[in-house]
C-alpha positions in Angstrom: 226.0 -65.1 160.0 224.6 -61.7 160.2 223.9 -59.4 157.3 227.0 -57.2 157.7 229.4 -60.1 157.8 227.8 -61.5 154.7 228.4 -58.2 152.9 232.0 -58.0 154.1 232.6 -61.6 152.9 231.1 -60.9 149.6 233.3 -57.7 149.2 236.4 -59.7 150.1 235.6 -62.4 147.5 234.9 -59.8 144.8 238.2 -58.0 145.6 240.1 -61.3 145.5 238.6 -62.2 142.2 239.4 -58.9 140.6 243.0 -58.8 142.0 243.7 -62.2 140.5 242.4 -61.3 137.0 245.3 -60.7 134.6 244.6 -58.2 131.8 247.8 -59.3 129.9 247.7 -62.3 127.5 249.0 -65.5 129.0 251.9 -66.8 126.9 252.6 -70.6 127.1 256.3 -70.4 126.1 259.7 -70.3 127.6 261.0 -72.4 130.4 258.3 -74.4 132.2 255.6 -72.8 130.0 256.0 -69.4 131.5 257.5 -66.2 130.0 258.1 -62.9 131.7 256.1 -60.0 130.3 259.2 -57.9 130.5 261.1 -59.7 127.8 261.3 -58.8 124.1 260.1 -62.3 123.2 256.9 -61.7 125.1 256.3 -58.4 123.4 256.9 -60.0 120.0 254.4 -62.9 120.6 251.7 -60.5 122.0 252.1 -58.3 118.9 251.6 -61.1 116.5 248.7 -62.4 118.5 247.1 -59.0 118.5 247.4 -58.8 114.7 245.8 -62.2 114.2 243.4 -62.6 117.1 242.0 -59.2 118.0 239.2 -57.4 116.3 241.1 -54.2 115.8 244.7 -52.8 115.8 244.6 -51.1 119.2 246.8 -53.6 121.1 249.3 -53.8 118.2 249.5 -50.0 118.1 250.3 -49.9 121.8 253.2 -52.3 121.3 254.7 -50.3 118.4 256.8 -47.2 118.1 255.1 -44.1 116.9 256.6 -44.4 113.4 255.6 -48.1 113.0 252.2 -47.5 114.5 251.6 -44.9 111.8 252.5 -47.5 109.2 250.1 -50.0 110.8 247.3 -47.4 110.9 247.7 -46.7 107.2 246.4 -50.3 106.5 243.3 -49.6 108.7 242.4 -53.2 109.6 244.1 -56.4 110.9 243.7 -58.1 107.6 245.3 -55.2 105.8 248.3 -55.5 108.2 248.4 -59.3 107.7 248.4 -58.9 104.0 250.9 -56.0 103.5 253.2 -55.8 106.6 253.4 -59.5 107.5 252.7 -60.8 104.0 250.9 -63.7 105.6 247.1 -64.2 105.7 245.9 -66.9 108.1 242.5 -68.1 109.4 243.9 -70.1 112.4 247.3 -69.3 113.9 249.7 -70.2 116.6 253.0 -68.4 117.3 256.1 -69.3 119.3 259.6 -67.9 119.7 262.3 -69.8 117.8 264.5 -71.5 120.2 268.2 -70.6 119.9 269.5 -67.2 119.5 268.1 -66.3 122.9 270.1 -63.5 124.4 270.2 -63.5 128.2 270.2 -60.3 130.3 267.7 -58.5 128.0 266.8 -56.1 130.8 270.0 -54.2 130.1 269.6 -54.0 126.4 268.1 -51.2 124.4 267.6 -53.1 121.1 266.5 -56.6 120.3 265.5 -58.8 117.5 263.3 -61.9 118.0 262.6 -64.6 115.5 259.1 -66.1 115.8 257.6 -69.1 114.1 254.0 -68.6 112.9 252.0 -71.7 112.1 248.6 -71.5 110.7 246.1 -72.4 108.0 244.7 -70.5 105.0 242.3 -72.1 102.5 242.8 -75.4 104.3 246.5 -75.3 103.7 249.1 -75.4 106.5 251.6 -72.6 106.4 254.7 -72.1 108.5 256.6 -68.8 108.4 259.6 -67.3 110.2 259.5 -63.6 110.9 262.1 -61.4 112.5 260.7 -58.7 114.8 263.0 -55.7 115.5 262.4 -53.8 118.8 263.7 -51.0 120.9 263.2 -50.3 124.6 261.2 -47.1 125.3 260.3 -46.0 128.8 260.9 -49.5 130.1 258.7 -51.2 127.5 259.7 -53.1 124.4 258.2 -51.5 121.2 258.1 -53.0 117.7 260.1 -51.1 115.1 259.9 -53.5 112.1 258.8 -56.9 111.0 260.7 -58.7 108.2 261.1 -62.2 106.8 263.7 -64.3 108.6 264.6 -66.2 105.4 264.6 -63.9 102.4 
């Protein structure tokens, strides 16, 4: 193999590797462990994961409406948002959509509410919470408007 063909092969391999890389979070939920990134359930799960797993609020702010993003910014840090908006501090966390209440044909809706179950630990104590996430569709993307307790 000559030098030019090695360079071409290397470029093709590099291009293939970058094209296959997903920048979105992979969510293991929904039918067959897959969930479309165009559903409100996906946006809700990614929002909660951004609050608990990221180092800053940037991804959570991208998934929020301008008004809700302003509220999130007022708490400055992820732990501030966990404490004041979600009222739920956790050290380890998993999140999943609550089965049932799934509304089909969400691509035609402008508003949605998604119930999520957050399971985690804090001070070596297992905590399970249900949260309701209200969303609207803006420019083809689901944006978070509010987070509330499912069971008051």
